[in-house]
C-alpha positions as CSV (number, residue, x, y, z in Angstrom):
1,M,54.1,26.9,-15.4
2,T,52.0,24.1,-14.0
3,L,48.3,23.6,-15.3
4,A,46.0,21.6,-13.0
5,L,43.2,19.8,-14.3
6,I,40.3,19.1,-12.4
7,V,38.0,16.4,-13.8
8,G,34.8,15.6,-11.9
9,C,33.7,12.0,-11.9
10,T,30.0,11.6,-12.9
11,S,28.4,8.3,-12.5
12,T,25.4,7.1,-14.3
13,Q,25.0,4.1,-12.1
14,K,22.1,3.8,-10.1
15,P,22.3,2.9,-6.6
16,P,21.8,-0.6,-5.7
17,I,18.1,-1.6,-5.3
18,D,17.0,-2.3,-1.7
19,R,15.3,-5.7,-1.9
20,T,14.8,-6.2,1.9
21,S,11.3,-7.8,2.5
22,L,8.7,-5.6,4.1
23,P,8.4,-6.1,7.9
24,T,6.1,-8.9,9.0
25,V,4.8,-7.0,12.0
26,A,3.6,-3.5,11.9
27,A,5.7,-1.4,14.3
28,P,6.3,2.3,15.0
29,P,7.2,4.8,13.5
30,Y,4.0,5.1,11.6
31,V,2.6,7.3,8.9
32,C,-1.0,8.3,9.3
33,D,-1.2,6.5,12.6
34,H,-1.3,2.9,11.3
35,I,0.9,2.5,8.3
36,P,4.6,1.5,9.3
37,L,7.2,3.9,7.9
38,R,9.7,1.4,7.2
39,A,7.3,-0.5,4.9
40,V,6.5,2.7,3.2
41,E,10.2,3.6,2.6
42,L,11.0,0.1,1.2
43,M,7.9,0.2,-1.2
44,T,8.4,3.7,-2.5
45,G,12.2,4.0,-2.3
46,V,11.8,7.3,-0.7
47,R,13.3,8.1,2.8
48,K,11.3,10.4,5.1
49,P,8.2,10.8,2.8
50,I,5.4,13.3,3.4
51,S,2.1,11.9,4.3
52,S,-1.4,13.1,5.2
53,G,-4.4,11.4,6.3
54,D,-6.0,9.5,9.4
55,F,-8.3,6.6,10.1
56,N,-11.6,6.9,12.3
57,L,-11.9,3.0,13.3
58,A,-15.0,4.0,15.3
59,F,-16.9,5.4,12.2
60,D,-20.0,3.5,11.2
61,D,-20.3,1.5,14.4
62,G,-16.8,0.1,14.2
63,V,-16.6,-0.3,10.3
64,G,-13.9,2.4,9.8
65,M,-13.1,5.0,7.5
66,G,-10.1,7.0,6.3
67,G,-7.3,7.4,4.3
68,C,-3.5,8.0,4.0
69,A,-1.6,9.6,1.0
70,V,2.2,9.4,0.9
71,Y,4.2,11.8,-1.2
72,Q,7.7,12.6,-2.0
73,P,9.2,15.0,0.2
74,T,10.2,17.4,-2.5
75,G,8.1,20.4,-3.8
76,E,6.2,18.5,-6.2
77,K,3.1,16.8,-5.0
78,K,3.5,13.5,-6.5
79,K,1.5,10.7,-4.9
80,L,3.6,7.5,-4.4
81,L,1.1,5.5,-2.3
82,E,-2.4,5.6,-1.3
83,I,-4.3,3.7,1.3
84,D,-8.0,4.1,1.6
85,L,-10.6,2.5,4.1
86,N,-14.3,2.8,3.4
87,P,-17.7,1.3,4.6
88,R,-18.7,0.6,1.0
89,G,-17.5,-3.2,0.9
90,G,-18.4,-4.8,-2.4
91,E,-17.8,-8.5,-2.3
92,R,-19.6,-9.0,-5.7
93,W,-17.5,-6.5,-7.4
94,V,-14.4,-8.1,-6.0
95,R,-15.4,-11.4,-7.2
96,Y,-16.2,-9.9,-10.8
97,Q,-12.6,-8.5,-10.8
98,I,-11.2,-11.7,-10.2
99,E,-13.4,-13.6,-12.9
100,A,-12.2,-10.8,-15.1
101,G,-8.6,-11.8,-14.7
102,N,-7.1,-10.0,-11.6
103,T,-5.3,-12.3,-9.2
104,P,-7.1,-13.2,-6.0
105,L,-5.2,-12.2,-2.6
106,P,-4.3,-15.0,-0.2
107,E,-6.5,-14.9,2.9
108,I,-5.6,-12.0,5.1
109,V,-8.4,-11.7,7.4
110,P,-11.1,-14.3,8.1
111,G,-14.0,-13.8,5.8
112,G,-12.3,-11.4,3.6
113,I,-11.9,-11.6,-0.2
114,G,-9.6,-9.4,-2.2
115,F,-7.7,-9.1,-5.5
116,Y,-4.5,-7.5,-6.8
117,T,-3.0,-6.3,-9.9
118,Q,0.2,-5.0,-11.2
119,G,1.5,-2.9,-14.1
120,G,-0.2,0.2,-15.1
121,T,-0.2,2.2,-18.4
122,T,2.8,4.5,-17.7
123,E,4.8,3.1,-14.9
124,K,5.4,-0.7,-14.8
125,T,5.9,-0.1,-11.0
126,Q,2.3,0.3,-10.2
127,A,0.5,-2.1,-8.1
128,G,-2.8,-2.3,-6.2
129,A,-4.9,-4.4,-4.0
130,V,-8.3,-4.3,-2.6
131,L,-9.7,-6.3,0.3
132,V,-13.3,-6.5,1.3
133,R,-14.9,-8.1,4.4
134,G,-18.6,-7.3,5.1
135,K,-19.1,-3.6,4.8
136,S,-15.5,-2.5,4.9
137,Q,-13.2,-2.2,1.9
138,L,-9.4,-1.6,2.1
139,F,-7.5,-0.3,-0.8
140,V,-3.7,-0.1,-1.2
141,G,-2.3,1.6,-4.3
142,L,1.3,2.0,-5.2
143,S,1.5,4.8,-7.9
144,K,5.2,4.7,-8.2
145,G,7.1,1.7,-6.7
146,V,10.9,0.9,-6.9
147,E,12.0,-0.3,-10.3
148,G,13.4,-3.8,-9.8
149,R,11.3,-4.6,-6.6
150,D,8.4,-7.0,-6.7
151,N,5.8,-4.2,-6.3
152,A,2.9,-6.6,-6.3
153,A,4.4,-8.5,-3.3
154,D,5.0,-5.2,-1.6
155,V,1.4,-4.2,-2.0
156,I,0.4,-7.7,-0.7
157,A,2.8,-7.5,2.3
158,L,1.5,-4.1,3.3
159,M,-2.0,-5.4,3.1
160,K,-1.1,-8.1,5.5
161,L,0.4,-5.6,7.9
162,I,-2.4,-3.3,8.0
163,A,-5.5,-5.1,7.2
164,P,-5.9,-6.9,10.8
165,K,-5.8,-3.5,12.4
166,L,-7.9,-1.5,10.0
167,I,-10.6,-4.0,9.1
168,T,-12.0,-5.0,12.7
169,D,-14.0,-7.7,14.0
170,V,-17.0,-5.4,13.6
171,T,-16.9,-5.8,9.8
172,A,-17.1,-9.6,9.8
173,P,-20.2,-10.9,8.1
174,R,-22.7,-11.9,10.6
175,K,-24.4,-15.2,10.4
176,K,-28.2,-14.9,10.0
177,K,-30.2,-16.3,12.8
178,D,-33.0,-18.9,12.0
């Protein structure tokens, strides 16, 4: 009599972290019309995420408004990434945040000012950035990034990809005529 013993191998090893840099040029396919899918997948570690939202760049005489939320493709509606564009720019608030210890963003759009932060209370993979120019404010919030990636760098890279399209020339501060 022969007894066959089948043992399944289980591995507790996590797959390797994809540390590929985000693209430097925004290219299709997009989620929510303007957010490059490849960047979203790298930032969140989720392939084929679910997204909802859109942007109206003609709103308020071209200042723009809209948003995009990105979720896991599972039944749980857990938000991974949020992008929000609104016409309530607050340069003084951004300067206050920088004075309070948040890190200034590099120049992304002429006349823009912003800051970013990383951490969070529950997930150390959280990161966010705010960029203001004139009346326009753009927020990128990563609720759950990839452990082992530089999530703050990812948020900044996404801001560099999308801000030039979403924060238009109309939002630039105007010089006062004498």
